[in-house]
Kinemage of the C-alpha trace (Angstrom):
@kinemage 1
@onewidth
@group {chain A} dominant
@subgroup {mainchain}
@vectorlist {calphas} color= white
{ca leu a 1} P -0.020 -0.191 0.079
{ca val a 2} L 1.656 3.453 -1.059
{ca lys a 3} L 0.515 6.128 0.755
{ca ser a 4} L -0.081 9.373 -1.016
{ca pro a 5} L 1.131 12.144 -0.282
{ca arg a 6} L -0.870 15.100 1.467
{ca thr a 7} L -2.547 17.785 -0.431
{ca phe a 8} L -3.563 21.616 1.182
{ca arg a 9} L -5.259 23.669 -0.327
{ca ser a 10} L -2.530 26.824 0.126
{ca tyr a 11} L 0.864 26.341 1.039
{ca leu a 12} L 3.043 29.555 2.367
{ca pro a 13} L 6.246 30.368 0.990
{ca arg a 14} L 9.295 28.437 2.123
{ca cys a 15} L 10.979 31.896 2.626
{ca his a 16} L 8.634 32.722 5.289
{ca arg a 17} L 8.421 31.839 8.741
{ca thr a 18} L 4.553 29.769 9.468
{ca tyr a 19} L 2.591 28.390 11.759
{ca ser a 20} L 1.333 25.023 11.023
{ca cys a 21} L -0.695 22.577 12.229
{ca val a 22} L 0.656 20.122 14.865
{ca his a 23} L -1.497 17.431 14.051
{ca cys a 24} L -0.994 17.283 10.217
{ca arg a 25} L 1.358 20.019 9.351
{ca ala a 26} L -1.194 21.754 6.971
{ca his a 27} L -0.070 25.398 6.733
{ca leu a 28} L -1.878 27.845 9.030
{ca ala a 29} L -0.817 31.208 9.474
{ca lys a 30} L 2.715 33.234 8.505
{ca his a 31} L 4.262 34.850 10.942
{ca asp a 32} L 3.733 38.219 9.284
{ca glu a 33} L 0.271 37.859 10.204
{ca leu a 34} L 0.781 37.412 13.743
{ca ile a 35} L -0.839 40.511 15.907
{ca ser a 36} L -0.553 38.821 19.605
{ca lys a 37} L 0.600 36.394 21.296
{ca ser a 38} L -1.109 37.474 24.637
{ca phe a 39} L -4.787 35.950 24.332
{ca gln a 40} L -6.653 32.885 25.957
{ca gly a 41} L -8.182 30.086 24.136
{ca ser a 42} L -10.711 27.690 25.438
{ca his a 43} L -7.465 25.292 26.547
{ca gly a 44} L -4.742 27.811 26.671
{ca arg a 45} L -2.754 30.952 25.458
{ca ala a 46} L -3.587 31.917 21.660
{ca tyr a 47} L -2.522 33.624 19.200
{ca leu a 48} L -4.033 35.998 17.569
{ca phe a 49} L -3.718 36.659 13.662
{ca asn a 50} L -4.668 38.878 10.997
{ca ser a 51} L -5.239 35.969 8.427
{ca val a 52} L -4.836 31.982 8.072
{ca val a 53} L -5.023 29.602 5.506
{ca asn a 54} L -6.458 26.556 5.134
{ca val a 55} L -8.969 26.792 7.598
{ca gly a 56} L -12.523 26.191 7.518
{ca cys a 57} L -15.462 28.130 9.772
{ca gly a 58} L -18.646 26.929 11.496
{ca pro a 59} L -22.014 28.970 12.318
{ca ala a 60} L -21.345 32.059 14.238
{ca glu a 61} L -22.755 32.242 17.732
{ca gln a 62} L -22.659 34.515 21.015
{ca arg a 63} L -19.934 33.671 23.721
{ca leu a 64} L -19.399 35.521 26.537
{ca leu a 65} L -15.484 35.566 26.182
{ca leu a 66} L -12.975 37.025 29.337
{ca thr a 67} L -13.397 40.334 26.988
{ca gly a 68} L -16.602 40.384 26.863
{ca leu a 69} L -19.551 39.263 24.963
{ca his a 70} L -18.561 38.244 21.288
{ca ser a 71} L -20.116 36.641 18.121
{ca val a 72} L -17.585 33.687 16.859
{ca ala a 73} L -17.102 30.991 14.909
{ca asp a 74} L -15.345 27.984 15.776
{ca ile a 75} L -12.337 27.073 12.924
{ca phe a 76} L -10.690 23.803 12.225
{ca cys a 77} L -8.141 22.559 10.267
{ca glu a 78} L -9.067 21.663 6.769
{ca ser a 79} L -7.081 18.948 6.401
{ca cys a 80} L -7.407 16.832 9.422
{ca lys a 81} L -10.523 18.602 10.770
{ca thr a 82} L -9.314 19.506 14.725
{ca thr a 83} L -10.628 22.465 15.896
{ca leu a 84} L -8.190 25.241 16.535
{ca gly a 85} L -9.806 28.119 17.585
{ca trp a 86} L -12.095 30.592 16.649
{ca lys a 87} L -13.049 33.572 14.216
{ca tyr a 88} L -13.992 37.041 15.804
{ca glu a 89} L -17.069 37.591 13.381
{ca gln a 90} L -18.652 40.552 16.020
{ca ala a 91} L -17.458 42.155 18.493
{ca phe a 92} L -20.480 44.185 20.936
{ca glu a 93} L -17.725 46.440 23.261
{ca thr a 94} L -16.086 49.861 21.022
{ca ser a 95} L -12.831 48.612 22.809
{ca gln a 96} L -12.887 45.384 20.996
{ca lys a 97} L -14.045 45.904 17.711
{ca tyr a 98} L -9.989 45.723 16.315
{ca lys a 99} L -10.970 42.106 16.849
{ca glu a 100} L -13.305 41.815 13.964
{ca gly a 101} L -12.385 39.466 11.019
{ca lys a 102} L -9.486 38.019 13.105
{ca tyr a 103} L -8.574 34.622 14.149
{ca ile a 104} L -7.398 33.216 17.813
{ca ile a 105} L -5.456 29.620 17.026
{ca glu a 106} L -4.543 27.845 20.425
{ca met a 107} L -0.589 27.330 20.652
{ca ser a 108} L -1.296 23.520 21.513
{ca his a 109} L -2.500 22.976 17.915
{ca met a 110} L 0.418 25.079 16.308
{ca val a 111} L 3.869 24.288 15.547
{ca lys a 112} L 6.773 26.853 13.967
{ca asp a 113} L 7.890 26.034 10.574
{ca asn a 114} L 10.628 26.911 8.410
{ca gly a 115} L 13.342 29.044 10.038
{ca trp a 116} L 12.791 30.105 13.050
{ca asp a 117} L 16.466 29.325 14.185
């Protein structure tokens, strides 16, 4: 039985430092898209990204988070279907509006790839 190589929807350029899914190594985000490392996910520390790749989005729902009420949609790896974090669809408090359209990925689901030494 020959195992075929995985094919991902998007590959980030090898010259960029990237974050990949720890479970299947699908590319998730370029380091350049990182906004903040000081976020809290459902299961620990998380990073906030401006944009991501190879990620699917579930339905939006309202959740009361540490910073107030938000409309968020869970995001998952398109390759292995692991839930990674969420996308901020809407923030109801003015001070939190900067999060709208941004993505949270929990650190436990990411690995650093390409030139981090």
